[in-house]
C-alpha positions in Angstrom: 0.0 0.0 0.0 2.7 2.4 0.9 4.4 1.7 -2.4 1.3 2.9 -4.2 1.2 6.1 -2.1 4.9 6.8 -2.8 4.4 6.3 -6.5 1.5 8.7 -6.5 3.6 11.4 -4.7 6.4 10.9 -7.2 3.9 11.4 -10.1 2.5 14.6 -8.5 6.0 16.0 -7.8 7.1 15.2 -11.4 4.0 16.9 -12.8 4.7 20.0 -10.8 8.3 20.0 -11.7 7.4 19.7 -15.4 5.0 22.6 -15.1 7.7 24.7 -13.3 10.1 24.0 -16.2 7.6 25.2 -18.7 6.2 28.2 -16.9 9.0 29.1 -14.5 8.3 31.2 -11.4 4.9 32.3 -12.7 3.4 29.1 -11.3 0.2 30.1 -9.4 -2.6 27.7 -8.5 -5.2 30.5 -7.8 -5.4 34.3 -8.2 -6.1 36.4 -5.2 -6.5 40.2 -5.4 -8.0 42.5 -2.7 -8.3 46.1 -1.7 -5.9 47.2 1.1 -5.8 50.9 1.7 -6.3 54.4 0.4 -4.2 57.5 1.1 -7.5 59.4 1.6 -11.1 58.7 0.6 -11.8 62.4 0.3 -11.5 63.7 -3.3 -11.6 67.5 -3.7 -12.7 67.7 -7.3 -11.6 71.3 -7.9 -8.1 71.1 -6.4 -5.2 69.9 -8.6 -3.4 68.2 -5.7 -6.3 66.8 -3.7 -8.3 65.6 -6.7 -6.2 62.4 -6.6 -5.5 59.7 -4.1 -3.3 56.6 -3.8 -5.0 53.2 -3.6 -3.2 49.9 -2.7 -4.2 46.4 -3.6 -2.7 43.1 -2.5 -2.2 40.5 -5.3 -0.4 37.2 -5.9 -0.1 38.0 -9.6 1.3 41.0 -11.5 -1.5 43.7 -11.7 0.7 46.7 -12.7 -1.1 47.0 -16.0 -4.6 47.1 -14.4 -6.6 50.3 -14.0 -9.0 51.7 -11.4 -12.5 51.9 -12.8 -15.0 54.6 -11.8 -18.4 55.6 -13.0 -16.8 59.1 -13.3 -14.0 60.2 -15.6 -10.6 59.5 -14.1 -7.0 58.6 -14.9 -5.0 55.8 -13.3 -1.2 55.6 -12.9 0.7 52.6 -11.6 3.2 53.9 -9.0 5.1 50.9 -7.5 4.9 47.5 -5.9 6.3 45.9 -2.8 5.9 42.3 -1.4 2.7 41.7 -3.3 1.2 45.2 -2.6 0.6 47.4 -5.7 0.2 51.1 -5.4 -1.9 53.1 -7.9 -2.8 56.8 -8.2 -6.3 57.7 -9.4 -7.1 61.3 -10.4 -10.5 63.0 -10.9 -9.3 66.6 -11.5 -12.0 68.9 -13.0 -14.6 66.3 -13.0 -17.5 68.8 -12.4 -19.9 66.3 -10.9 -19.9 62.6 -10.1 -22.9 60.6 -8.7 -21.1 57.3 -8.3 -18.4 57.3 -5.6 -17.4 53.7 -5.9 -14.1 52.6 -7.5 -12.9 49.1 -8.4 -9.8 47.6 -9.9 -10.3 46.5 -13.5 -8.3 44.5 -16.1 -8.9 43.8 -19.8 -11.1 40.9 -18.7 -13.4 43.0 -16.5 -13.8 44.3 -12.9 -12.0 42.4 -10.1 -14.2 41.2 -7.2 -13.2 42.1 -3.6 -11.5 45.3 -4.8 -14.4 47.8 -4.5 -14.1 50.8 -2.2 -15.8 54.1 -1.8 -14.6 57.7 -2.1 -16.2 60.9 -1.0 -16.3 63.6 -3.7 -16.1 67.2 -2.4 -16.3 70.6 -4.2 -15.2 73.9 -2.7 -18.9 75.0 -2.5 -19.7 71.9 -0.4 -17.1 73.0 2.2 -18.1 76.7 1.9 -21.7 75.9 2.4 -20.8 73.8 5.5 -18.5 76.4 7.2 -20.8 79.3 6.4 -23.2 77.8 8.9 -20.6 78.1 11.7 -20.7 81.0 14.1 -17.7 83.3 14.5 -16.6 81.5 17.6 -16.9 78.1 16.0 -14.9 79.3 13.0 -12.1 80.5 15.2 -12.0 77.2 17.1 -12.0 75.2 13.9 -9.4 77.4 12.4 -7.2 76.9 15.5 -7.5 73.1 15.1 -6.5 73.4 11.4 -3.4 75.5 12.4 -2.3 72.7 14.7 -2.6 70.1 11.9 -0.7 72.3 9.5 2.1 73.0 11.9 2.4 69.3 12.9 2.7 68.2 9.2 4.3 71.3 7.6 7.7 69.5 7.3 6.1 67.1 4.8 4.2 69.6 2.6 6.9 69.6 -0.1 7.5 65.8 -0.2 7.7 64.9 -3.9 6.2 61.4 -3.6 9.3 59.5 -4.7 10.2 56.1 -3.2 6.6 55.6 -2.0 7.5 52.2 -0.6 10.0 53.6 1.9 8.3 56.8 2.7 4.6 56.2 2.2 4.0 57.7 5.7 5.4 60.9 4.4 2.7 60.9 1.7 0.0 60.4 4.3 1.3 63.2 6.5 1.6 65.5 3.5 -2.0 64.7 2.6 -3.1 65.8 6.1 -1.3 69.1 5.7 -2.9 69.8 2.3 -6.4 68.9 3.4 -6.0 71.2 6.4 -4.6 74.0 4.2 -7.6 73.6 1.8 -10.1 74.0 4.6 -8.1 76.8 6.3 -8.3 78.9 3.1 -12.1 78.6 3.0 -12.5 79.4 6.7 -10.2 82.4 6.3 -12.2 83.6 3.3 -15.4 83.5 5.4 -13.8 85.2 8.4 -12.5 88.1 6.3 -15.8 88.5 4.4 -17.7 88.8 7.7 -15.9 92.0 8.5 -17.6 93.8 5.6 -21.0 95.4 5.6 -23.5 94.4 3.0 -23.9 96.3 -0.3 -27.2 97.9 -1.0 -28.7 95.3 -3.3 -29.8 97.9 -5.9 -26.9 99.9 -7.3 -26.9 103.6 -6.5 -29.9 103.3 -4.2 -30.0 103.8 -0.4 -31.7 101.6 2.3 -35.1 103.1 3.0 -35.9 104.6 6.4 -39.7 105.2 6.0 -41.6 103.1 8.5 -43.5 101.3 5.7 -40.4 100.0 3.9 -38.4 98.5 6.8 -38.7 95.3 8.9 -41.6 94.9 11.3 -44.0 97.3 9.5 -47.6 96.2 9.8 -49.3 94.6 6.8 -52.8 94.6 8.1 -54.4 94.0 4.7 -53.1 90.4 4.7 -53.2 89.6 8.4 -55.9 87.0 7.9 -53.7 84.7 5.8 -50.1 85.7 6.8 -48.5 86.9 10.0 -49.3 90.5 8.8 -45.8 91.7 9.3 -43.2 93.1 6.8 -40.1 91.0 7.2 -37.6 93.0 5.2 -36.8 96.2 3.3 -38.5 97.6 0.2 -36.2 99.5 -2.2 -38.1 101.3 -4.9 -36.8 101.2 -8.5 -37.7 101.0 -12.1 -39.1 97.9 -13.8 -36.2 95.7 -15.1 -33.7 97.6 -13.0 -30.9 95.2 -12.0 -30.5 93.8 -8.4 -27.1 92.6 -7.3 -25.6 90.3 -4.7 -25.1 92.2 -1.5 -22.3 89.8 -0.5 -20.2 86.9 -1.7 -22.2 83.7 -1.2 -24.0 80.7 -2.6 -27.4 80.6 -4.4 -29.6 78.2 -2.5 -32.9 78.6 -4.3 -34.2 80.0 -7.6 -37.9 80.5 -8.3 -38.9 81.8 -11.8 -41.8 81.7 -14.2 -44.4 83.1 -11.7 -47.8 83.6 -13.3 -51.3 84.5 -12.2 -52.3 80.9 -11.5 -49.7 80.7 -8.7 -52.0 82.8 -6.5 -54.3 79.7 -6.4 -51.7 78.2 -4.1 -52.6 80.7 -1.3 -54.8 79.3 1.4 -56.9 82.3 2.6 -58.2 80.4 5.6 -55.0 79.0 7.1 -55.1 76.8 10.1 -51.4 76.9 11.1 -48.3 79.1 11.1 -46.9 76.7 8.6 -49.7 77.5 6.1 -49.2 81.3 6.7 -45.5 80.9 6.1 -46.2 79.0 2.9 -48.5 81.7 1.8 -45.8 84.3 2.2 -43.6 82.2 -0.1 -46.2 82.6 -2.9 -46.4 86.3 -2.3 -42.6 86.7 -2.9 -43.2 85.7 -6.6 -40.0 85.1 -8.6 -37.1 84.8 -6.2 -33.4 84.3 -5.7 -32.2 83.2 -2.3 -28.6 84.1 -1.6 -26.7 82.6 1.4 -24.2 85.1 2.4 -20.8 84.6 4.0 -22.4 85.5 7.3 -24.6 82.4 6.9 -27.7 84.6 6.5 -30.1 84.0 3.7 -31.5 86.9 1.6 -34.8 86.5 -0.2 -34.7 88.6 -3.3 -38.4 88.9 -4.0 -41.0 90.1 -6.6 -38.4 89.8 -9.4 -39.4 90.4 -12.9 -37.0 87.8 -14.0 -33.9 85.9 -12.8 -30.6 86.4 -14.6 -30.1 83.4 -16.9 -26.6 82.7 -15.5 -27.9 82.2 -11.9 -28.3 78.6 -10.9 -28.9 76.9 -7.6 -25.7 75.9 -5.7 -23.4 78.2 -7.7 -21.2 80.8 -5.9 -21.5 84.5 -6.6 -19.5 87.6 -5.8 -20.5 90.9 -4.3 -22.1 93.0 -7.1 -23.0 90.1 -9.4 -26.4 90.6 -11.1 -29.1 88.3 -9.8 -32.2 89.5 -11.6 -34.4 92.5 -12.2 -37.0 94.5 -10.3 -40.6 93.6 -10.9 -43.9 93.0 -9.0 -44.4 89.2 -9.3 -46.2 87.8 -6.3 -48.1 91.0 -5.6 -51.9 90.5 -5.7 -53.3 92.7 -8.5 -49.8 92.8 -10.0 -51.0 93.3 -13.6 -52.2 96.8 -12.7 -49.5 97.4 -10.0 -46.8 100.0 -10.7 -45.1 100.3 -7.3 -42.0 98.6 -8.6 -39.6 97.6 -5.8 -37.2 95.0 -4.5 -38.4 93.3 -1.3 -35.7 91.5 0.6 -35.8 90.0 4.1 -32.5 88.8 5.6 -33.0 85.6 7.5 -30.7 85.1 10.5 -28.7 81.9 10.8 -29.2 80.2 14.2 -25.8 78.5 13.8 -27.0 75.0 14.8 -23.7 73.2 14.1 -25.2 69.8 13.8 -27.2 71.1 10.8 -24.3 72.9 9.1 -24.6 72.6 5.3 -27.9 70.7 5.5 -30.6 73.3 6.0 -33.5 73.1 3.6 -35.9 75.7 2.2 -38.3 75.3 5.1 -35.6 75.9 7.6 -34.7 79.1 6.0 -38.3 80.3 5.9 -38.8 79.8 9.6 -35.6 81.5 10.7 -36.1 84.9 12.4 -35.7 87.9 10.1 -33.0 90.4 10.8 -34.0 93.1 13.3 -37.2 91.2 14.2 -39.2 92.9 16.9 -37.4 96.2 16.9 -39.1 99.6 16.8 -38.7 101.7 13.6 -36.1 103.9 15.3 -34.1 100.9 16.5 -34.2 99.5 13.0 -33.0 102.8 11.4 -30.2 102.9 13.9 -29.0 99.3 13.5 -29.3 99.1 9.7 -26.5 101.7 9.5 -24.2 98.9 10.8 -25.5 96.4 8.3 -25.3 98.2 4.9 -22.5 100.3 3.4 
């Protein structure tokens, strides 16, 4: 019996030896490839350095000619290998938008199982919208933390990425520096912008001081279906006169195409504050909502039209044209000639846990700026708000 076993072993060894002679050191009984690590899973799409990351895969076969597949446009570069670990760089620079954040290793034969991982795609406006919702104190504290990260890793900021096998930790520490620097620049931009007063949102006009055109003026003629209070300022102007961004910021809502039928949305027998607030939204007509660097949201209301370049979630600069003066949303508007810009400024409550995630309803129920003040108090304080 043992002779038969010995003979079988000899045949197996001989077969293996013959295979080895033919195929040399490439002998592999199975292929095993798996995802190991990423330098960072955060991809900053509009930054030339941070739009890329390094991804490592473990493999028992040569995968240096493989690529990283993504549902978004990207470029793959093989960097190096060490003891069965293969390092690739994947770059998404100037990919304007991307809905699929998954990546997976791919060869000419298709995608490789067990190599999928997920990235997080970030644009500057995403971070800007997040930090805008921080209070001044929170911004200072966060900036202080970023300064610590930058000082800690500053020695690695100029590492050129060579010899990644030996110095891959340097690349990791450099990445921490660059991500902190990226965020620091945005926070600093907000802090500096908050030192400025707002522009008057109609060029060459002044902020009104008449009781009827400032916050908290009574609006008794609509008290039955709204709160009956004027929330903002009215600046008189000519039909089609341009209105401008009073601050740098982000467009968070655009409403256009208002017509007479939209008045049918008004509930003239409201049963809640919610309904009254929704009625007010109809009465603003065509609108552009600008979230300023102070985190406040300005409702540009009654617009005749919205500038064709203005889109939701885009950033704008002080003085950019947003639309033109009209009377949309004003009942009886067809015969109405009191052309004006109505704009309340809604005050951010700086609820940190909601930073960057507020929705339209949140903005509508924020308190308006200078709420509850007397006309004289409004006139005094608005001098500190507008240039």
